[in-house]
C-alpha positions in Angstrom: 122.5 34.4 2.8 122.0 30.8 4.4 119.3 31.9 6.7 117.3 33.3 3.6 118.0 30.0 1.7 116.7 28.2 4.9 113.5 30.3 4.9 112.9 30.0 1.1 112.8 26.1 1.6 110.8 26.4 4.6 108.1 28.2 2.2 108.3 26.0 -0.7 107.9 22.9 1.9 104.8 24.5 3.4 103.1 25.5 -0.2 103.9 22.0 -1.0 102.2 20.6 2.0 99.2 23.0 1.5 98.7 22.1 -2.0 98.6 18.5 -1.1 95.1 18.7 0.4 91.9 18.2 -0.7 90.3 21.6 -1.4 86.8 20.2 -2.2 86.8 17.9 0.7 87.8 20.8 3.2 85.3 23.0 2.1 82.3 20.6 2.2 80.1 21.6 4.9 78.8 18.1 6.2 77.5 17.8 9.4 74.9 15.2 11.1 71.5 15.1 9.8 68.6 12.8 9.4 67.0 11.4 6.5 64.4 14.2 6.2 66.9 16.8 6.3 68.5 15.4 3.0 65.1 15.2 1.5 64.6 18.1 -1.2 60.9 18.8 -0.4 58.0 17.2 1.5 59.2 13.6 2.3 55.5 12.6 2.8 55.1 13.1 -1.1 57.4 9.7 -1.3 55.1 7.4 -3.2 57.5 4.6 -3.9 61.0 3.1 -3.1 63.6 1.2 -5.4 66.1 -0.5 -3.8 69.0 -2.5 -5.1 71.3 -5.0 -3.9 74.9 -4.6 -4.6 75.7 -8.3 -4.3 73.0 -9.8 -6.7 72.0 -6.6 -8.5 68.2 -7.4 -7.8 65.8 -4.4 -7.8 63.0 -4.2 -5.5 60.4 -1.7 -5.6 57.9 -0.9 -2.9 54.8 1.0 -4.1 52.3 0.5 -1.2 52.1 4.1 -0.1 51.3 3.0 4.0 54.4 0.7 3.9 56.7 3.3 2.3 55.5 6.1 4.6 56.1 3.5 7.8 59.4 2.8 6.4 60.5 6.5 6.3 59.0 7.0 9.8 61.2 4.1 10.9 64.3 5.2 9.6 63.8 9.1 9.9 65.4 9.0 13.2 68.7 7.4 12.3 71.5 9.9 12.2 73.8 10.3 9.3 77.2 11.3 11.0 79.9 12.6 8.5 83.1 10.4 7.6 85.9 12.6 7.7 87.4 10.4 5.0 85.5 11.7 1.8 87.5 9.9 -0.8 85.6 7.9 -3.2 84.6 4.6 -2.2 83.4 1.5 -4.3 80.7 -1.0 -3.8 77.5 -1.0 -1.8 75.2 -3.9 0.2 72.2 -1.7 -0.6 71.3 1.7 -2.1 67.9 3.3 -1.9 66.0 5.7 -4.1 62.9 7.8 -3.1 60.6 9.0 -5.6 57.7 11.5 -6.3 56.2 10.0 -9.3 58.6 9.1 -11.7 61.2 11.6 -10.3 63.9 10.1 -8.1 64.5 12.8 -5.4 67.1 11.1 -3.2 69.6 8.6 -3.5 71.4 6.7 -0.3 72.9 3.7 1.4 74.1 3.0 5.0 77.2 4.8 4.4 76.3 7.3 1.6 73.9 10.2 0.8 74.2 11.3 -2.8 77.7 10.9 -3.1 78.9 12.5 0.2 80.1 9.7 2.8 78.9 9.1 6.3 79.9 6.7 9.2 78.4 3.0 7.8 75.1 2.8 10.0 74.4 -1.0 10.9 70.5 0.0 12.0 69.9 1.6 8.5 71.7 -1.6 7.1 69.2 -3.5 8.8 65.9 -1.7 8.2 66.9 -1.5 4.4 67.4 -5.5 4.4 64.3 -6.2 6.1 62.3 -3.8 3.7 64.2 -5.8 0.8 63.2 -8.8 1.7 59.4 -8.1 2.8 59.0 -8.0 -1.3 
């Protein structure tokens, strides 16, 4: 009788522990990617970039097609490495939106792509800041 009681208690503990995991996070298929791997379509069709500063709220728009494509070429080799902690984070230094016409196709920051979190990338932050300051 006591062994059965111990077994039931252990089963309940395992069920409680198993129920505490975030099922959405554990089922995400996140792996390292480059920018073009996230882009839904042909990234060479991006015709403008909007960037917002998280510290000032300032919005900068880059519409020069050559400048847009040159910048994308520079940052495309940067690898986004998934962060094992996918809990929601607050705030950002910059975020970037890529557009085709008036349609926003992709939003990212140095540590986030479309709401999924990646290890914060200082190299990408530097590239975004330089483009932001160029306007």
